[in-house]
N, C-alpha and C positions, 0 to 999 in steps of 0.2 A: 238034658241043662234043663235046670229050668225057670232060664231069663226067657228061655229060648222064642214062647207067644209074646211074651212084651217085646223084646227085639223085632219078630214077627209083622204085628201091631201099625211098628213107627218107619216103613220102612215098606209096607204097604198102608200107611195110610188112611189108615184103622183110629190117626193118638188124637188128641182132642189141641187145639196150643197151650196150655199148659203140661202136657202130657209127654210135649216134645219138648218144652223144654226143662222136664223135671230129665226125658233121656238125654242132652243131652252137657246136664250139669254131673246127670250119673258115673260119662265114661268117662269126666276130667278130675273125678269124686277117685271113684272107686275101680283101681287098676285089674281086678278084676273080673270086673263085667263089662269095660271093657279089653280082655282077653276072649267076651261070653263074644262079644260083636264082631272082632275078628272073624273066629271060631266061622261062623253064622255066614257072613258075608264074601267067607272066605269058599267053604262049603255049598253055598246057596246060588252064587254071584248074581246075589240079589243083588246089594250096592250100585253097580252099572247098570241093574235094568230097570231099577226103580227111582234112584238118585232125580234129584228132581230140584230147580233154583233154589227153592228157602234150604236145603237138605244141604244142600252145595255152601250155598250160604256162610250157615250157621255153625256147616264142623269146620270149615277156613276163620271165624272168629274165634272156634275154640281152638285152631291151634298158634292161631296170634296171643290168645288167654295164658294159655300155660307157657311162653315163650316167655312172657313174665316176671315170670311165679318164681318165688325168690329160691337159691342155689341149697337141696335139702341134701343129705347123706340115703341114698337106698341102701338097703341090704339086697346082697348078689340074690339071694333068694327070687324076691321081688325085680329085677331091674328085665329081668323080658315080661309078667306084664307092662312094666312104663314103653314096653318096646314092642307088645301090640296091640297095646292103643295108637301108640304113635304108626303104627303100619297104618288106622285106619283111616286112620288124618288125610295123610300121603296120599293114600289111594282116594281123599275126593278130591287131592285138592290138582290128581292127578286128570281127573275125571271133567273135575270145571277147565279146566287146559282143553282138555281134549274138547271136549264141547262143545265151547265156546272158539277153541282154535278157528281163526280166517273170517270171524265173523261181528258184522259194526254193528250199529243202533240203525236207526232211524236217526233220530234226533243230534247222535254224533256224525252223520251224513250229509245233513242238514244244517245241524251251528256251521261245518265246516265252509261250506257255497256258502252259508250268510254274508260270512266275517271275511275273503274273501274276493266274493259278488259288489256286494251290494253295499264297501263301507258308503262310494262316490255314487255315484250317473252321470252318462253322459247319454243325449241325449241327441235323436231326432227330428226334426221338427216332419211332420207324418200326415195335414193337413188339420195340424193343431197352428192354436196361432204361438207365433213364434215364441215372441213375446212372454206367457202369462207361462209355457216351457222349459224357458229357461231360467223365467221370475220361481217353481215351483223346481227346481233342480237348484238353485242355488240352494236355496232355505234348505234345504237337505243337501247337499251335498258341504253349508256349515253348521250339521248340526240342528236344524229346529227344524223337525221332525213334522210337529205339527201342525205348525204353520202353512209346513209341504202339502199337508195330507191336506191340507184348506183350501189349500189354490186348487188341487187336482181335482179330487171332487165337485169344488165350486165348472175346474172343466170339461167334467166331462155333465154335470145338471144342468152344462150351456150345448152341450156338441154325447148324445150318448150312446153316439159311433166313434166316440174320439177314443181308439184303440189305448192309445201313447200313454195319458192319461191313469186311464183304463191298468195300468199296470202297472206303475210310478206305485198310486193310491192301493193299489194291491201289493206292493213290497214295504211299503213304508204302513198299513194293517199289521199282516203275518213281521215285520218287526214287535210290532207295539205285542206283538200276540193276538191279534182277532183272528182269530181263525178261521172264523166263520164268514166273516168280510170279508176278506180274503177271496177264500177260499170262492163268488160272489163277483170280485170280480176279478177271477181266472175263469172260473166259468163263462160267465162274458167275455170273455173274453177269445174261450176253447171257438168258442161257439164261433167267431169270424170268419168266417168263410173269404173276406174280405183280402186277406192279412197275404206275404210272399213269405213272412216270418213272425212260424205264431206261436211265442214260450206262455202261452197259457195252459196246455198240458203239463206243460214241464214245469212250470212254475203249479201247479196243485199235488201239482207226486210231493213236492218237500216243501209245502203246504203243512199235509199229513201225518211226511217227513219225522219235521216237526211243533205235530202238533202230538204226534203216538202213543193218541188211547187207540182199544180197544177198539178192534177190524184199521186203522187207519193206516197198518201197514199194510194189508192183503189189499189196501183198495188204492194204494200208492205203486206196489209191483202190476196189476193191473197199466197205471198209466205208463209206465214209465217200459212198461215192453211192449203198447202203445207205441209211445212215442218211440223207440227201436225202427219197431217197424214199418210201421209207419217217412220211419227218415226226418220226425220233426225236430224240433229246438230243443237243444241242449239235450241230442241223442249219445256228444262219447261220452258225457257222465251219464244216464243214464246206462253203459250197457258198464260202465264200473261197476254203479250199484249196483246191479242187480247181481251185479258176481260178490257182493258187501250183506246182503242183505241175507 
């Protein structure tokens, strides 16, 4: 097979981005080449072993693109070649479903939690000045998040032990995507040993999941395992999330 080395380079990640693009275009435009790819993957099993997310997504795009190409008459002798190309695409789509089944991205889980639990807030005074707390909550619940954040930050500034104000300040920072600041508030909350109910560790995990940078998922999983093992606030969610991450 003249194309063997070319195909082998693709599935072993030896190609440049431009070569990858040309390879995928060739599958669409050259049924004979698609036949060679089908033979290669069938004979070596490389597709299953080497498929990565980029290749899976790109093959799916090729498949969708083929569906909108205007129909044309195909000679009988060429039909089996197009079937070979279709088999390659079908195999990749099947692998995509296999590799991603039962998994949910950290950000998807975090988004759902934030939407369901942070739309409005009900507070309980725990050492804070009730009027200041209620004012901040009223601002929050009326969608005035910037003003509410100013209120809660002021409360923390006046009393560095005010855990309730830290929690709400952290939540607003999270909603504003100020992740580093949110983590600072939740870390401070986490380290407050005086709290009987402490969501700090759980909220830190939530923030990392929402930020979803390299390493955040693993760090969040460590925190969630700790939440479960120590029976901390957010345990029920942590158990469910760990099954999906």
